[in-house]
N, C-alpha and C positions, 0 to 999 in steps of 0.2 A: 968202882962204884963212883967214885967222885966224879970223874971226868965225864961219866952217863948223867949225871945230875946236872954239871954244869952244861952238857950240851943241850940236853932238853929244856934246861931254864932259858939257855939263850935264843933257842926255836919259840919260847911262848912269847920270850919279850920281842923279838922281831914279828913275829904274826901280831902284836898287838901295835907298834908302831907302825904296820904297813895298813892294819884299819884306822890308826888315827891319824896317819897322812890321806886315806881315802876320805873320810868324814870333814876332815880343816884343810885341806888344800886342793885336791882335786874333786870338790863336790860337786861338777855336774859334767863330769867325764863318763864316757859310755862305759870304762872300765867301772868306773862304782855303780854308774847303775845294775852292772849284771851281776856285781859281788853283791850287791843288796838284795837282787831280784827284785829291784824297781825300774818301771819305766824312766826314760831318759827325760820327760819334760816335767815326770814330779820333782826333780833334784832342781828346776830351775827357777 
């Protein structure tokens, strides 16, 4: 049970890091626009 908890926690951490990466570093990329369901020109 302990391993399952650690694995799921690690997946949540990775998801949050990915979202933070998209929002802070690659804010004007097409992948960011697709992930957040926004138009590409709205991000620029």
